[in-house]
NUMIGU-660858 format. One record per residue: chain; x, y, z of N, C-alpha, C in turn; residue number from 1. Coordinates in nm, 4 decimals, decimal comma. Layout:
<nodes>
NODE   doba        npx        npy        npz       capx       capy       capz        cpx        cpy        cpz   lumkol
NODE      A          X          Y          Z          X          Y          Z          X          Y          Z      NUM
...
</nodes>
This chain:
<nodes>
NODE   doba        npx        npy        npz       capx       capy       capz        cpx        cpy        cpz   lumkol
NODE      A    -0,3632     2,1654    -4,1244    -0,2258     2,2086    -4,1084    -0,1341     2,0905    -4,1379        1
NODE      A    -0,0330     2,1112    -4,2184     0,0597     2,0024    -4,2492     0,1342     1,9572    -4,1235        2
NODE      A     0,1843     1,8349    -4,1285     0,2536     1,7740    -4,0147     0,3763     1,8554    -3,9759        3
NODE      A     0,4491     1,9088    -4,0717     0,5687     1,9877    -4,0424     0,5336     2,1107    -3,9602        4
NODE      A     0,4253     2,1785    -3,9950     0,3836     2,2974    -3,9207     0,3390     2,2627    -3,7788        5
NODE      A     0,2749     2,1452    -3,7625     0,2335     2,1009    -3,6293     0,3554     2,0760    -3,5414        6
NODE      A     0,4600     2,0131    -3,5972     0,5829     1,9883    -3,5215     0,6493     2,1188    -3,4799        7
NODE      A     0,6529     2,2141    -3,5690     0,7123     2,3439    -3,5378     0,6308     2,4121    -3,4284        8
NODE      A     0,4992     2,4082    -3,4404     0,4123     2,4706    -3,3405     0,4278     2,4018    -3,2045        9
NODE      A     0,4375     2,2699    -3,2047     0,4573     2,1961    -3,0787     0,5896     2,2344    -3,0133       10
NODE      A     0,6933     2,2475    -3,0924     0,8240     2,2862    -3,0376     0,8212     2,4277    -2,9823       11
NODE      A     0,7535     2,5185    -3,0522     0,7408     2,6551    -3,0031     0,6622     2,6590    -2,8720       12
NODE      A     0,5541     2,5815    -2,8666     0,4740     2,5756    -2,7439     0,5551     2,5193    -2,6270       13
NODE      A     0,6328     2,4158    -2,6525     0,7156     2,3565    -2,5478     0,8211     2,4553    -2,5000       14
NODE      A     0,8829     2,5271    -2,5912     0,9854     2,6243    -2,5542     0,9262     2,7371    -2,4705       15
NODE      A     0,8056     2,7805    -2,5053     0,7418     2,8876    -2,4292     0,6996     2,8403    -2,2902       16
NODE      A     0,6679     2,7133    -2,2769     0,6216     2,6607    -2,1491     0,7327     2,5981    -2,0657       17
NODE      A     0,8556     2,6185    -2,0995     0,9657     2,5704    -2,0172     1,0271     2,4396    -2,0607       18
NODE      A     1,0149     2,4026    -2,1849     1,0804     2,2807    -2,2326     0,9849     2,1658    -2,2505       19
NODE      A     1,0392     2,0451    -2,2475     0,9579     1,9278    -2,2725     0,8626     1,9026    -2,1553       20
NODE      A     0,7439     1,8538    -2,1848     0,6490     1,8273    -2,0765     0,6966     1,7116    -1,9890       21
NODE      A     0,6656     1,7201    -1,8588     0,7061     1,6151    -1,7646     0,5927     1,5152    -1,7459       22
NODE      A     0,6310     1,3931    -1,7159     0,5344     1,2890    -1,6833     0,5077     1,2982    -1,5334       23
NODE      A     0,3813     1,3023    -1,4960     0,3401     1,3124    -1,3551     0,4143     1,4228    -1,2791       24
NODE      A     0,3985     1,5477    -1,3192     0,4729     1,6548    -1,2526     0,4383     1,6702    -1,1046       25
NODE      A     0,3129     1,6469    -1,0655     0,2761     1,6579    -0,9244     0,3456     1,5518    -0,8403       26
NODE      A     0,3545     1,4311    -0,8945     0,4230     1,3229    -0,8238     0,5712     1,3542    -0,8108       27
NODE      A     0,6315     1,4046    -0,9166     0,7730     1,4397    -0,9119     0,7980     1,5553    -0,8150       28
NODE      A     0,7061     1,6471    -0,8065     0,7189     1,7590    -0,7124     0,7107     1,7067    -0,5688       29
NODE      A     0,6211     1,6151    -0,5439     0,6025     1,5588    -0,4087     0,7248     1,4796    -0,3646       30
NODE      A     0,7832     1,4018    -0,4550     0,8951     1,3143    -0,4209     1,0295     1,3707    -0,4655       31
NODE      A     1,0414     1,5008    -0,4649     1,1679     1,5716    -0,4899     1,2337     1,5356    -0,6225       32
NODE      A     1,1518     1,5207    -0,7264     1,2046     1,5004    -0,8600     1,2067     1,3576    -0,9078       33
NODE      A     1,1589     1,2642    -0,8297     1,1564     1,1249    -0,8718     1,0124     1,0724    -0,8653       34
NODE      A     0,9935     0,9498    -0,9092     0,8613     0,8882    -0,9095     0,8408     0,8044    -0,7844       35
NODE      A     0,7165     0,7915    -0,7422     0,6836     0,7182    -0,6197     0,7309     0,5737    -0,6263       36
NODE      A     0,7223     0,5114    -0,7416     0,7591     0,3700    -0,7501     0,9079     0,3454    -0,7261       37
NODE      A     0,9893     0,4496    -0,7292     1,1329     0,4371    -0,7030     1,1692     0,4636    -0,5565       38
NODE      A     1,0760     0,5197    -0,4809     1,1039     0,5638    -0,3439     1,1049     0,4456    -0,2475       39
NODE      A     1,2091     0,4413    -0,1644     1,2225     0,3406    -0,0605     1,1817     0,4006     0,0748       40
NODE      A     1,2182     0,5270     0,0974     1,1859     0,5950     0,2225     1,1683     0,7433     0,1947       41
NODE      A     1,0639     0,8018     0,2534     1,0382     0,9450     0,2415     1,0168     1,0015     0,3808       42
NODE      A     1,0901     1,1076     0,4125     1,0824     1,1674     0,5455     1,0244     1,3077     0,5334       43
NODE      A     0,9120     1,3335     0,6004     0,8540     1,4678     0,5948     0,9400     1,5681     0,6716       44
NODE      A     0,9218     1,6934     0,6400     0,9983     1,8005     0,7037     0,9811     1,7994     0,8545       45
NODE      A     0,8635     1,7637     0,9023     0,8375     1,7632     1,0463     0,9198     1,6585     1,1213       46
NODE      A     0,9688     1,5562     1,0520     1,0431     1,4477     1,1162     1,1910     1,4442     1,0775       47
NODE      A     1,2380     1,5433     1,0046     1,3725     1,5361     0,9467     1,4836     1,5316     1,0526       48
NODE      A     1,4644     1,5925     1,1682     1,5672     1,5902     1,2727     1,5459     1,4783     1,3743       49
NODE      A     1,4476     1,3945     1,3522     1,4207     1,2828     1,4410     1,5378     1,1842     1,4327       50
NODE      A     1,5996     1,1490     1,5457     1,7133     1,0553     1,5418     1,6784     0,9206     1,4784       51
NODE      A     1,5540     0,8768     1,4949     1,5127     0,7501     1,4336     1,5103     0,7606     1,2812       52
NODE      A     1,4710     0,8768     1,2291     1,4697     0,8983     1,0840     1,6124     0,8983     1,0293       53
NODE      A     1,7006     0,9655     1,0991     1,8412     0,9703     1,0574     1,9001     0,8288     1,0585       54
NODE      A     1,8686     0,7527     1,1624     1,9181     0,6150     1,1729     1,8609     0,5263     1,0631       55
NODE      A     1,7339     0,5482     1,0274     1,6717     0,4689     0,9204     1,7425     0,4925     0,7871       56
NODE      A     1,7758     0,6182     0,7578     1,8481     0,6495     0,6338     1,9878     0,5888     0,6386       57
NODE      A     2,0512     0,5984     0,7525     2,1864     0,5435     0,7670     2,1879     0,3931     0,7390       58
NODE      A     2,0917     0,3211     0,7949     2,0850     0,1758     0,7732     2,0587     0,1429     0,6269       59
NODE      A     1,9685     0,2181     0,5639     1,9383     0,1937     0,4226     2,0609     0,2165     0,3350       60
NODE      A     2,1301     0,3265     0,3577     2,2455     0,3624     0,2735     2,3616     0,2655     0,2966       61
NODE      A     2,3808     0,2224     0,4212     2,4878     0,1260     0,4489     2,4614    -0,0078     0,3808       62
NODE      A     2,3350    -0,0518     0,3812     2,3010    -0,1801     0,3201     2,2931    -0,1731     0,1680       63
NODE      A     2,2518    -0,0571     0,1156     2,2268    -0,0429    -0,0279     2,2945     0,0835    -0,0817       64
NODE      A     2,4229     0,0774    -0,1104     2,4939     0,1976    -0,1565     2,4488     0,2475    -0,2944       65
NODE      A     2,3704     0,1675    -0,3662     2,3212     0,2099    -0,4974     2,2037     0,3070    -0,4853       66
NODE      A     2,1463     0,3222    -0,3663     2,0346     0,4150    -0,3477     2,0836     0,5589    -0,3501       67
NODE      A     1,9967     0,6485    -0,3919     2,0280     0,7908    -0,3951     1,9463     0,8611    -0,2876       68
NODE      A     2,0123     0,9437    -0,2088     1,9433     1,0251    -0,1095     1,9166     1,1605    -0,1731       69
NODE      A     1,7891     1,1948    -0,1855     1,7497     1,3232    -0,2443     1,7108     1,4143    -0,1288       70
NODE      A     1,7753     1,5294    -0,1216     1,7558     1,6226    -0,0111     1,6893     1,7491    -0,0629       71
NODE      A     1,5849     1,7923     0,0055     1,5171     1,9170    -0,0274     1,6110     2,0313     0,0115       72
NODE      A     1,6651     2,1003    -0,0855     1,7605     2,2078    -0,0606     1,6994     2,3329    -0,0025       73
NODE      A     1,5674     2,3368     0,0107     1,5012     2,4545     0,0664     1,4876     2,4468     0,2181       74
NODE      A     1,5228     2,3337     0,2781     1,5230     2,3251     0,4237     1,6561     2,3794     0,4743       75
NODE      A     1,6628     2,4116     0,6014     1,7846     2,4713     0,6564     1,9016     2,3735     0,6516       76
NODE      A     2,0210     2,4282     0,6510     2,1419     2,3458     0,6372     2,1626     2,2534     0,7566       77
NODE      A     2,1180     2,2921     0,8758     2,1336     2,2025     0,9909     2,0447     2,0793     0,9771       78
NODE      A     1,9370     2,0894     0,8990     1,8516     1,9735     0,8729     1,9082     1,8875     0,7604       79
NODE      A     1,9845     1,9463     0,6711     2,0444     1,8739     0,5592     2,1702     1,7974     0,6000       80
NODE      A     2,2482     1,8560     0,6891     2,3829     1,8061     0,7170     2,3907     1,6610     0,7653       81
NODE      A     2,3006     1,6108     0,8509     2,3158     1,4694     0,8900     2,3045     1,3739     0,7711       82
NODE      A     2,2196     1,4079     0,6763     2,1964     1,3198     0,5607     2,3104     1,3305     0,4597       83
NODE      A     2,3651     1,4485     0,4439     2,4827     1,4658     0,3572     2,6003     1,3888     0,4162       84
NODE      A     2,6159     1,3963     0,5483     2,7244     1,3256     0,6165     2,7105     1,1745     0,5978       85
NODE      A     2,5894     1,1226     0,6121     2,5661     0,9788     0,5948     2,6043     0,9355     0,4534       86
NODE      A     2,5616     1,0117     0,3544     2,5906     0,9766     0,2151     2,7408     0,9807     0,1870       87
NODE      A     2,8083     1,0849     0,2334     2,9516     1,0955     0,2043     3,0329     0,9904     0,2792       88
NODE      A     2,9947     0,9578     0,4012     3,0664     0,8555     0,4766     3,0531     0,7178     0,4139       89
NODE      A     2,9430     0,6942     0,3443     2,9191     0,5633     0,2829     2,9441     0,5637     0,1320       90
NODE      A     3,0040     0,6697     0,0804     3,0308     0,6841    -0,0630     2,9053     0,6595    -0,1458       91
NODE      A     2,7931     0,7093    -0,0959     2,6651     0,6932    -0,1643     2,6297     0,8231    -0,2359       92
NODE      A     2,5464     0,8106    -0,3354     2,5063     0,9257    -0,4148     2,3988     1,0047    -0,3403       93
NODE      A     2,4105     1,1375    -0,3453     2,3042     1,2214    -0,2937     2,2859     1,3405    -0,3864       94
NODE      A     2,1645     1,3940    -0,3855     2,1301     1,5081    -0,4695     2,0626     1,6117    -0,3823       95
NODE      A     2,0998     1,7365    -0,4024     2,0404     1,8488    -0,3304     1,9545     1,9258    -0,4293       96
NODE      A     1,8217     1,9136    -0,4178     1,7297     1,9819    -0,5094     1,6837     2,1132    -0,4479       97
NODE      A     1,7157     2,2229    -0,5138     1,6864     2,3550    -0,4590     1,5787     2,4307    -0,5348       98
NODE      A     1,5081     2,3635    -0,6253     1,4011     2,4315    -0,6983     1,2963     2,4829    -0,6009       99
NODE      A     1,2385     2,5957    -0,6321     1,1385     2,6574    -0,5457     1,0079     2,5770    -0,5392      100
NODE      A     0,9897     2,4828    -0,6298     0,8659     2,4037    -0,6284     0,8619     2,3050    -0,5118      101
NODE      A     0,9765     2,2783    -0,4488     0,9815     2,1851    -0,3371     0,9543     2,2618    -0,2084      102
NODE      A     0,8448     2,2273    -0,1435     0,8000     2,3001    -0,0259     0,8713     2,2592     0,1013      103
NODE      A     0,8504     2,3410     0,2052     0,9100     2,3146     0,3363     0,8032     2,3064     0,4447      104
NODE      A     0,6792     2,2833     0,4056     0,5725     2,2663     0,5037     0,5933     2,1345     0,5776      105
NODE      A     0,5331     2,1181     0,6966     0,5558     1,9958     0,7752     0,5237     1,8660     0,7014      106
NODE      A     0,4277     1,8675     0,6090     0,3921     1,7449     0,5364     0,4704     1,7262     0,4071      107
NODE      A     0,5444     1,8260     0,3642     0,6282     1,8125     0,2446     0,7495     1,7280     0,2802      108
NODE      A     0,7995     1,6541     0,1816     0,9142     1,5682     0,2075     1,0437     1,6481     0,2047      109
NODE      A     1,1263     1,6212     0,3042     1,2579     1,6838     0,3122     1,3651     1,5895     0,2598      110
NODE      A     1,3455     1,4596     0,2817     1,4424     1,3575     0,2404     1,3677     1,2457     0,1695      111
NODE      A     1,4208     1,2045     0,0548     1,3666     1,0901    -0,0181     1,4843     1,0007    -0,0543      112
NODE      A     1,4752     0,8746    -0,0165     1,5765     0,7756    -0,0547     1,5139     0,6918    -0,1655      113
NODE      A     1,5794     0,6913    -0,2817     1,5194     0,6277    -0,3990     1,6204     0,5420    -0,4748      114
NODE      A     1,5662     0,4493    -0,5515     1,6455     0,3641    -0,6392     1,6414     0,4215    -0,7811      115
NODE      A     1,7276     0,3700    -0,8695     1,7296     0,4157    -1,0091     1,6103     0,3646    -1,0872      116
NODE      A     1,5596     0,2491    -1,0460     1,4443     0,1904    -1,1155     1,3349     0,1608    -1,0131      117
NODE      A     1,2229     0,1155    -1,0619     1,1065     0,0929    -0,9764     1,1303    -0,0174    -0,8742      118
NODE      A     1,0904     0,0089    -0,7492     1,0927    -0,0923    -0,6442     0,9510    -0,1201    -0,5936      119
NODE      A     0,8582    -0,0309    -0,6245     0,7163    -0,0453    -0,5909     0,6923    -0,0848    -0,4456      120
NODE      A     0,7538    -0,0133    -0,3556     0,7343    -0,0364    -0,2127     0,6097     0,0398    -0,1681      121
NODE      A     0,5233    -0,0246    -0,0918     0,3965     0,0387    -0,0563     0,4083     0,1345     0,0617      122
NODE      A     0,4757     0,0966     0,1673     0,4864     0,1797     0,2864     0,6205     0,2524     0,2837      123
NODE      A     0,6189     0,3752     0,2335     0,7449     0,4472     0,2139     0,7671     0,5602     0,3133      124
NODE      A     0,6618     0,6106     0,3751     0,6763     0,7280     0,4610     0,7242     0,6887     0,5995      125
NODE      A     0,8218     0,7658     0,6487     0,8735     0,7457     0,7829     0,7656     0,7856     0,8825      126
NODE      A     0,7422     0,6981     0,9774     0,6459     0,7265     1,0828     0,7163     0,7145     1,2166      127
NODE      A     0,7047     0,8186     1,2947     0,7664     0,8207     1,4271     0,6827     0,7350     1,5209      128
NODE      A     0,7437     0,6331     1,5779     0,6739     0,5451     1,6703     0,7044     0,5903     1,8123      129
NODE      A     0,6014     0,6372     1,8790     0,6181     0,6793     2,0180     0,6229     0,5553     2,1059      130
NODE      A     0,7112     0,5550     2,2054     0,7194     0,4372     2,2919     0,5886     0,4205     2,3699      131
NODE      A     0,5480     0,2964     2,3800     0,4253     0,2688     2,4544     0,4567     0,2702     2,6031      132
NODE      A     0,3680     0,3247     2,6827     0,3954     0,3271     2,8271     0,3969     0,1857     2,8822      133
NODE      A     0,4958     0,1586     2,9655     0,5083     0,0245     3,0212     0,4129     0,0093     3,1384      134
NODE      A     0,3603    -0,1078     3,1502     0,2702    -0,1346     3,2617     0,3537    -0,1727     3,3825      135
NODE      A     0,3087    -0,1314     3,4986     0,3854    -0,1616     3,6197     0,3718    -0,3100     3,6539      136
NODE      A     0,4780    -0,3646     3,7091     0,4779    -0,5069     3,7434     0,4241    -0,5304     3,8839      137
NODE      A     0,4139    -0,4267     3,9657     0,3598    -0,4449     4,0997     0,2083    -0,4462     4,0919      138
NODE      A     0,1461    -0,5416     4,1562     0,0001    -0,5483     4,1517    -0,0617    -0,4304     4,2259      139
NODE      A    -0,1723    -0,3845     4,1742    -0,2405    -0,2734     4,2389    -0,3100    -0,3223     4,3654      140
NODE      A    -0,3080    -0,2367     4,4634    -0,3730    -0,2705     4,5893    -0,5213    -0,2396     4,5796      141
NODE      A    -0,5973    -0,3238     4,6422    -0,7417    -0,3006     4,6450    -0,7733    -0,1913     4,7466      142
NODE      A    -0,8960    -0,1502     4,7460    -0,9398    -0,0470     4,8389    -0,9145    -0,0907     4,9829      143
NODE      A    -0,9426    -0,2170     5,0154    -0,9282    -0,2654     5,1522    -0,7812    -0,2748     5,1922      144
NODE      A    -0,6952    -0,3137     5,0981    -0,5513    -0,3206     5,1292    -0,4959    -0,1808     5,1543      145
NODE      A    -0,5409    -0,0845     5,0786    -0,4964     0,0539     5,1004    -0,5474     0,1053     5,2349      146
NODE      A    -0,6693     0,0683     5,2691    -0,7313     0,1148     5,3912    -0,6606     0,0591     5,5138      147
NODE      A    -0,6183    -0,0684     5,5092    -0,5556    -0,1323     5,6233    -0,4034    -0,1438     5,6082      148
NODE      A    -0,3430    -0,0757     5,5064    -0,1974    -0,0753     5,4828    -0,1382    -0,2146     5,4720      149
NODE      A    -0,1970    -0,2985     5,3940    -0,1457    -0,4351     5,3734    -0,0956    -0,4537     5,2347      150
</nodes>
C-alpha cells in the first residue's frame, strides 16, 4: 500500500476511534487528565472532605500559585466547593473534569494538584495521619500499691 493510502487509513482509523491516540491513557484517567510526573498531591475520594487534606491543598496553592488544582467533576458539589474556594481566593488555576471516565470510588482521585511540567515527586498521595494515643504521665501502680491504696 502506498504511503499516501496508509496516512488516509490512519486518519480514518483515528477519527473512528475518537481522535488522536493518547499517551498513557490509564495514567491520565487515574490522575484526572494529567501525568503522574506532574502531580504534587493527589487526594482520593475517601479523604476529600478531610480537613487536613483541604489544608494541605490550601498551603500548596498559597505557596505555589502556578499549580493547577484538578477537580473530579463527578463528585458531589459539596466535596468540590472547598477546593474551588481555595483556588479562587488565591487566584490560582483550577479545572473541573466531568468526563465519565473519572470514577468516584473511594480509591479514585477526587483532587489532583499538578504542575505544568514534570516535578517527579515520589510521595504524592494524601495520607490521613491518625493521632497517636498519648501515654499517661502518671506512673502505674503495682499490684501491692493498689492492694494497700498507696
